[in-house]
N, C-alpha and C positions, 0 to 999 in steps of 0.2 A: 504494500500500500504506500502511496506517495503522500507527502505531507505538505500542507500549505500554510503560510503565514498570512493572515488577513489583516490588512490595515484599512479597514472600511468602517463606515458608520453603521451600515446595515449588514450584519453578518449571517443572520438566520437563514434567509432565503438562499444566499450564495453558498453557505455551508452545506445546505441540503443538496444543491446542484452538484457541488464538488464531491460530496460523498457518493452520489449516484454514479460518478464516473471513476471512482476508486481513489479519490484524494481525501485524506483525513485532514481536518483543520487542527492546527496547533491549539492547545487548550486555552492559552491566555488571550484575553481581549487586549491585543497588543496596542501599545502606543508606539510612536516613532522611535523612542529610545529603547523600549523593551524589545521592539521588533528587530533592531540591528543585532542584538545579542542572540536572538532565536534564528535568524536567517541562515546561518551555516547548516543547520539541520533540516532546513526546508527545501523541498524540490521546487516549490512555486511560491512566489510572493505576489499577492494581489493587493493593489493599492487603488483606492477610490479617489478620483479627482477632488471630491468634496472633503477628503480627509484633512486637508490643510492647505494653506496658501501655497506652500512649496511642494505639493504632492508630486508634481512632475519631476522636480529635482531629486526628491526622495526616491522615486522610481529609477531615475538614472543612476543614483548612488548605489542602489541595490544591484543594478545590472553590472556595475563596475566591480563591486567587491565580492559578489557571490557567483556561483555557477547555477543558481536557481533561475527558473523561467520567471521573468517579471512581467506581470500583466497590469496594465493601467486601465482602470474603468473610468471612462470619461463621459461627460454629458452631451457629447456631440458638438460642442462649441469650440473645438480646438482649431487654431489657425493652421494653415498649411505649414508654416515654420515650426510651430510646436509639434505638430504631427511628425514632420520630417526629423526634427531633433530627437524625439523619443524613439522613433523607429531606427534611426542611425545609431542610437545609443544601446540598441539591443532590447528595447521594451516592446512587448506585444500590446496592441491597442484593442479594446473591446468597448463598444457603446453600452453603457449601463442600461439603456432603454431597450436593449435587445430582448427578444422573447426568451423565456427560460430554456426552451428546446434549442434555440440557437446557441445560447451560452453552454448548454450541455455538449453540443457537437463541437464547439470551439475548444472546450477543455478536454474532451475526448481526444481530439487531434493533438493537443499539447501533450497529453499523457503518452501517446504513441511516439511523438517526437522525443520526449524525455527518455523513454525506454531505449530508443535507438542511440540517443546521445550517450547515455550511461554505458551502454555496451561498447560503443566506439571509444569512450574514455578508458574503459577497462582494457580493451585491446591495445590502445595506445600506450598505456602504462606497462603492459606486458612486453610490447615490442621495445620500448625504451629500456626496460630492464635487460632484455637480450642484447641490445646494442651496447649498453654499458658493460655487460659481462664480456662480450666479444672484444671490445676495446681494451678492457683490463687484462684479459687473457693474452691478447696480442702483444700488449706492452710488456707484460711479465715474461712472455716467451722471448721477446727481443732482449730483455735484460739478462735472462739466463744464457742465451746464445752469446751475447757480448761478454758478460762477466764470468761465466762458468765454462765457456767454450763448449757448450752443449750443442748438439744438432737441434734443428727445429722439432724433429720428431721426438727426441729425448726430452726436450723442454716441455712439450705437450704432454708426454707420458708422465713426467714428473708432477706436473700440475694436477692431472687426472688422478694419479695414484695418491698424492698427498691429500687431495680432497676426499677420496674414498676412505683412506686409512683414518682420517681424522673426523669423518662425518661432517665435512664442511662443503660449501658450494665451491665451484671452480672460481666464482667471483671473489669469494672471501680469501681463497688461497692466493689468487693473482694480486689482490689488493695488499695482502700481507707481504708478498715478494716486493711489490713496488714500494711500499712504505719502508721496508727494511733497507732497500737500496737508497731510498731518499734520506734515511737517517744516517746511515754509515756508508762510506765508500769502500767498505771491506767486502771482498768477494766471498768470504766464508760466513757472512752474517745472515744468510737466507734461512728462514725458519717458517714453518707453516702452522 
C-alpha cells in the first residue's frame, strides 16, 4: 500500500478516493511544518491550493526535496506561468473541481507510474552496485598485478578465493586491497 501526505483543508473526501485506489493517508492532519518531517515516508504529497498563500511554493519545495509524487489541487484559476512553473518543477496538477471518478482515475494512473518508478529505482541501485563492484575489483586487480607481480588471472582468483574463505563480497575484498595500498606503500600489506 502506498502512503500519502495530505496538506489540504478538506481531507475526508480525498482520503476516501485515495484509499479506493490503494493509497493510505498518513495519520496526522499535517501542517506545512509537520508535513516536511513526514514527507520522506510518503509516496504522494497532495497539496491544496487553498492550503496557504504559498501553497504552490510548498509544492515545488516538496518536489525538490523528496522523490514523492507531488500533486497540486488547484481551483482552476492558475495562470499559464504558474501552471508552467509547477509542471516544470515536477508537480502534477489536478483541478479540485474534478469529479471524484476523474480524481480516482488520475490517482490510479499515478499509482501505476509510482510502481514503475520504484522498480526502475531498485534496478538502478542494483546496477550501480554492480558497476561499483566491477570498478573496485578492476582497480584491486591492477594493484595486485602492479605491486605483487601477479597475473590478471591470479589476481582475480585471489580476490574470489579471499572473498569465499572469509565470507565477504568481492567488493569488500577489493575495497580492502585498495585501502591497504592507499594507507601503506608496502607491497606485503595486503590483507582481506
